[in-house]
C-alpha positions in Angstrom: 0.0 0.0 0.0 2.8 2.4 0.9 4.5 1.4 -2.3 1.5 2.3 -4.4 1.0 5.6 -2.5 4.6 6.4 -2.9 4.4 5.6 -6.6 1.3 7.7 -7.0 2.9 10.6 -5.1 6.0 10.3 -7.3 3.9 10.3 -10.5 1.9 13.3 -9.2 5.1 15.1 -8.4 6.4 14.3 -11.9 3.2 15.6 -13.4 3.4 18.8 -11.3 7.0 19.3 -12.4 5.9 18.7 -16.1 3.0 21.2 -15.7 5.4 23.7 -14.1 7.8 23.3 -16.9 5.0 23.6 -19.5 3.8 26.7 -17.7 7.3 28.2 -17.6 7.9 27.3 -21.2 4.5 28.7 -22.1 5.3 31.9 -20.3 8.7 32.2 -22.0 7.0 31.5 -25.4 4.3 34.0 -24.7 6.9 36.6 -23.6 9.0 35.9 -26.7 5.9 35.9 -28.9 4.7 39.2 -27.5 8.1 40.8 -27.9 8.2 39.4 -31.5 4.8 40.9 -32.2 5.8 44.2 -30.8 9.1 44.2 -32.7 7.3 43.1 -35.8 4.8 46.0 -35.4 7.7 48.4 -34.8 9.5 47.0 -37.9 6.4 47.3 -40.0 5.8 50.9 -38.8 9.5 51.8 -39.5 9.2 50.2 -42.9 6.0 52.1 -43.7 7.8 55.4 -42.6 10.8 54.5 -44.7 8.5 53.8 -47.8 6.7 57.1 -47.1 10.0 59.0 -46.9 11.2 57.2 -50.1 8.0 58.2 -51.9 8.3 61.8 -50.6 11.9 62.0 -51.8 10.9 60.4 -55.2 8.1 63.0 -55.6 10.6 65.8 -54.7 13.1 64.4 -57.2 10.4 64.2 -59.8 9.2 67.7 -59.1 12.8 69.0 -59.4 13.3 67.1 -62.6 10.0 68.5 -63.9 11.0 72.0 -62.9 14.4 71.6 -64.6 12.7 70.3 -67.7 10.2 73.2 -67.7 13.0 75.8 -67.3 15.0 74.0 -70.0 12.0 74.3 -72.4 11.6 78.0 -71.4 15.2 78.7 -72.1 15.0 76.8 -75.4 11.8 78.8 -76.3 13.5 82.1 -75.5 16.6 81.1 -77.5 14.2 80.2 -80.4 12.4 83.5 -80.2 15.7 85.4 -79.8 17.0 83.7 -82.9 13.8 84.6 -84.9 14.1 88.2 -83.7 17.8 88.2 -84.7 17.0 86.9 -88.2 14.2 89.5 -88.6 16.6 92.2 -87.4 19.2 91.1 -89.9 16.6 91.0 -92.6 15.4 94.5 -91.8 19.0 95.8 -91.9 19.7 94.1 -95.2 16.5 95.5 -96.7 17.4 99.0 -95.4 20.9 98.8 -96.6 19.7 97.8 -100.1 16.7 100.2 -100.3 17.8 103.1 -98.1 18.2 105.4 -101.2 14.6 104.7 -102.0 13.3 105.7 -98.6 11.4 109.0 -98.5 13.5 111.9 -97.2 12.8 113.2 -93.7 11.6 116.5 -95.2 8.3 114.8 -96.3 7.5 113.8 -92.8 4.7 116.3 -92.4 3.1 115.0 -95.6 2.9 111.5 -94.1 0.8 112.8 -91.2 -1.5 114.6 -93.7 -1.8 111.4 -95.8 -2.8 109.4 -92.8 -5.4 111.9 -91.7 -6.9 112.2 -95.2 -7.0 108.4 -95.5 -8.8 108.1 -92.2 -11.2 110.9 -93.1 -12.1 109.3 -96.5 -12.9 105.9 -94.8 -14.6 107.6 -91.8 -12.1 106.1 -89.4 -11.6 108.3 -86.3 -8.1 108.7 -84.8 -8.6 110.0 -81.2 -4.9 109.7 -80.4 -1.9 109.7 -82.8 1.6 109.6 -81.2 4.7 109.5 -83.4 7.9 108.5 -81.5 11.3 108.8 -83.0 13.7 105.9 -82.6 17.3 105.4 -83.8 18.3 102.1 -82.2 19.3 100.7 -85.6 21.3 103.6 -86.8 24.8 102.3 -86.0 24.0 99.0 -87.8 23.4 100.4 -91.3 25.6 102.0 -93.8 23.8 105.4 -94.0 21.9 107.6 -91.7 18.1 107.3 -91.4 15.4 108.0 -88.9 12.9 105.4 -87.7 9.5 106.4 -86.3 7.0 104.5 -84.3 3.3 105.4 -84.5 0.9 104.6 -81.8 -2.7 105.2 -82.9 -6.1 104.6 -81.4 -8.6 103.9 -84.2 -12.4 103.7 -84.2 -14.7 102.9 -87.1 -16.6 100.2 -88.9 -14.9 96.9 -88.9 -14.4 96.7 -92.7 -13.3 100.4 -92.9 -10.7 100.0 -90.1 -9.2 96.9 -91.9 -9.2 98.8 -95.2 -7.5 101.8 -93.5 -4.7 99.5 -92.2 -4.3 97.8 -95.6 -3.9 101.2 -97.4 -1.6 102.4 -94.6 0.8 99.5 -95.2 0.6 99.3 -99.0 -0.4 102.4 -100.7 0.9 105.6 -98.9 3.0 107.6 -101.4 5.0 110.7 -100.5 6.5 113.5 -102.6 8.0 117.0 -102.2 5.9 119.8 -103.5 8.6 121.0 -105.8 9.6 117.6 -107.1 8.0 114.9 -109.3 9.8 112.1 -107.4 7.4 109.8 -105.5 8.4 107.6 -102.6 6.4 104.7 -101.2 6.2 104.9 -97.4 7.3 101.6 -95.7 4.8 101.3 -92.8 4.3 98.1 -90.9 2.5 97.0 -87.7 5.2 96.1 -85.2 5.3 92.7 -83.5 2.7 92.7 -80.7 1.5 96.1 -81.8 -2.1 95.1 -82.5 -4.5 95.5 -79.6 -8.3 95.2 -79.8 -9.9 97.7 -77.4 -13.5 96.8 -78.3 -14.9 94.6 -81.1 -18.3 96.4 -80.9 -19.0 99.8 -79.3 -22.6 101.2 -78.7 -22.2 102.9 -82.1 -21.6 99.6 -83.9 -17.9 100.4 -84.4 -14.7 98.7 -83.3 -11.8 100.2 -81.5 -8.1 99.3 -82.0 -4.8 100.5 -80.7 -2.0 99.8 -83.2 1.7 100.5 -83.2 3.5 100.9 -86.5 6.9 101.9 -87.7 8.3 103.7 -90.8 11.7 105.0 -92.0 13.0 108.2 -93.6 16.3 109.0 -95.1 18.4 111.5 -93.1 18.2 112.8 -89.6 15.4 114.9 -88.2 
């Protein structure tokens, strides 16, 4: 009987030890698992932040590249426009050098004003403001002396009449001295960017324009 009791107690002790070991191992496992879960969560959070930072840096890099590309295009466009202006400038100088002797002399300058006023009157086009501005920026680049004038005019009239006025202004104005039979064709052109529509239709069924033109004369004023 003692032997059986001792054996039972011994087995019970063993079971208790096993249970304790299992409990201890379970506790260790749970602790390790909890730490792993926490570390894994921290690692995932750190990874998410790293990916977010990488995406931010990538966006920043892309924006910088886009800005650089935009500026490069702007520079290229400016170079292209400057090259066009340079060619136009050289063409103007070439034409002036070849045709300078055919330009009207500066003495007929008042007649040009009269011709413009008469033309406007015939076509019933009003010129509320008419501002001639002398300019000699090109003088040093040509072989002979000449005077360049810019005109800034405000025009008002019927649509078709205003367009007809501009056409005659650019193509059919002729000048001459009173005592001479020689006739010179005035070279008058609308400058680049010199065409501004103030009103397509006024209460009087007319249109208003502001135009800037230029012309040339032989000699200095």
